[in-house]
C-alpha positions as CSV (number, residue, x, y, z in Angstrom):
1,M,99.1,91.9,99.0
2,A,100.8,95.1,98.2
3,S,102.4,96.5,101.3
4,E,103.3,100.2,100.7
5,A,100.7,102.9,100.2
6,L,100.3,104.6,96.8
7,Q,100.4,108.4,96.9
8,I,98.2,109.8,94.1
9,N,98.2,113.5,94.9
10,S,98.2,115.7,98.0
11,R,94.5,114.7,98.8
12,I,94.4,111.0,97.7
13,T,96.5,108.2,99.1
14,I,95.6,104.6,98.5
15,A,96.4,102.4,101.5
16,G,98.5,99.2,100.8
17,W,95.7,96.9,102.0
18,E,93.4,98.2,99.2
19,L,95.7,96.9,96.5
20,A,96.0,93.3,95.6
21,E,98.7,91.9,93.3
22,Q,98.9,88.6,91.4
23,F,101.9,87.5,89.4
24,V,101.3,85.5,86.3
25,L,103.4,84.1,83.4
26,A,104.0,86.6,80.7
27,G,104.4,85.9,77.0
28,G,106.6,87.7,74.6
29,P,110.4,88.1,74.6
30,G,112.6,86.9,77.4
31,G,113.8,83.4,76.3
32,Q,113.4,80.6,78.8
33,N,113.0,83.1,81.6
34,V,109.4,83.7,80.3
35,N,108.5,80.1,80.8
36,K,109.9,79.8,84.3
37,V,109.2,83.0,86.1
38,S,105.9,84.8,86.7
39,T,106.9,88.3,85.7
40,A,103.6,89.8,84.6
41,V,101.6,91.6,87.3
42,Q,97.8,91.9,87.7
43,L,97.0,94.7,90.1
44,F,93.5,94.7,91.6
45,F,91.9,97.8,93.1
46,D,88.3,97.9,94.4
47,I,87.2,101.3,93.2
48,R,83.6,101.1,94.3
49,N,84.4,100.2,98.0
50,S,87.5,102.3,98.5
51,P,87.4,104.7,101.4
52,S,90.2,106.7,99.9
53,L,88.2,108.1,97.0
54,S,85.2,110.5,96.9
55,D,82.0,109.5,95.0
56,R,82.8,111.8,92.1
57,V,86.3,110.3,91.6
58,K,84.9,106.7,91.9
59,E,82.3,107.4,89.3
60,N,84.9,109.0,86.9
61,A,87.4,106.3,87.5
62,L,84.9,103.5,86.6
63,K,84.0,105.4,83.4
64,L,87.6,105.8,82.5
65,A,88.4,102.1,83.3
66,G,85.9,100.8,80.9
67,R,86.3,97.1,80.3
68,R,89.2,96.9,82.8
69,A,86.7,97.2,85.6
70,S,84.3,94.4,86.6
71,K,80.6,94.8,87.3
72,E,81.5,94.8,91.1
73,G,83.7,97.8,90.5
74,V,87.1,96.0,90.8
75,L,89.7,97.5,88.5
76,M,92.4,95.1,87.1
77,I,95.5,96.5,85.5
78,E,97.8,94.0,83.9
79,S,101.4,94.9,83.1
80,S,103.8,92.7,81.2
81,R,105.9,95.4,79.4
82,F,109.2,94.6,81.2
83,R,111.1,91.4,81.8
84,S,111.4,91.9,85.6
85,Q,108.6,91.5,88.1
86,E,109.6,94.6,90.0
87,R,109.5,96.9,86.9
88,N,106.1,95.5,85.9
89,R,104.8,96.1,89.4
90,E,106.0,99.7,89.3
91,D,104.4,100.1,85.9
92,A,101.0,98.8,87.0
93,R,101.0,101.1,90.0
94,E,102.0,104.1,87.8
95,R,99.1,103.3,85.4
96,L,96.7,103.2,88.3
97,K,98.0,106.5,89.5
98,E,97.5,108.1,86.1
99,L,94.0,106.8,85.8
100,L,93.1,108.1,89.3
101,L,94.7,111.5,88.6
102,E,92.6,111.8,85.4
103,A,89.5,110.8,87.3
104,A,90.2,113.4,90.1
105,A,90.8,116.3,87.6
106,P,88.3,119.0,88.0
107,P,85.5,119.1,85.4
108,P,85.9,121.5,82.5
109,P,84.2,124.9,82.8
110,P,80.7,125.0,81.3
111,R,80.4,126.1,77.7
112,R,79.4,129.7,77.2
113,K,77.0,130.3,74.4
114,T,78.2,132.8,71.7
115,K,76.6,134.5,68.8
116,P,78.1,135.1,65.4
117,S,79.0,138.7,64.7
118,K,76.8,140.9,62.4
119,G,79.6,140.9,59.9
120,A,79.9,137.1,59.9
121,I,76.1,136.8,59.4
122,E,76.3,139.3,56.4
123,R,79.2,137.4,54.9
124,R,77.5,134.1,55.2
125,L,74.3,135.4,53.6
126,K,76.2,137.1,50.8
127,E,78.1,133.8,50.1
128,K,74.8,131.9,50.0
129,A,73.3,134.4,47.5
130,G,76.4,134.1,45.3
131,R,76.2,130.3,45.3
132,S,72.5,130.6,44.5
133,D,73.3,132.8,41.5
134,V,76.0,130.4,40.2
135,K,73.5,127.5,40.4
136,K,70.8,129.4,38.6
137,M,73.2,130.2,35.8
138,R,73.8,126.4,35.3
139,G,70.2,125.8,34.4
140,K,68.6,126.0,31.0
141,P,67.9,129.5,29.7
142,A,64.3,130.6,30.1
143,Q,62.1,130.5,27.0
144,D,60.3,133.8,26.2
């Protein structure tokens, strides 16, 4: 179990008991160390049942998590970028923090409908008429 709390922002703090970590063998560079030491980290966080998050943040986080979240709402972040267990642990916690910050961001303002200006409408119609004339000129001449 992860012991220290994770501070997301001034309003959101994830308690240490909500985070579960599992260390697994990591592939990639590292020589024999890779075969002997479990340096990769799998960080588990139950988004759906977390008392630290509001319903809106939970919903957004599950959408952002995509396939990293299970059907039960448990998010798994795997980190094996670094050779040391501690740096991978910090990386996984940082990635969780980024995801939750993005989920907690306020929604964008609603789109305001706009109309094209009269000049823009006139220019568009003039251009259409010009294209029409060009296409008419490409046809066969009329027989009188």
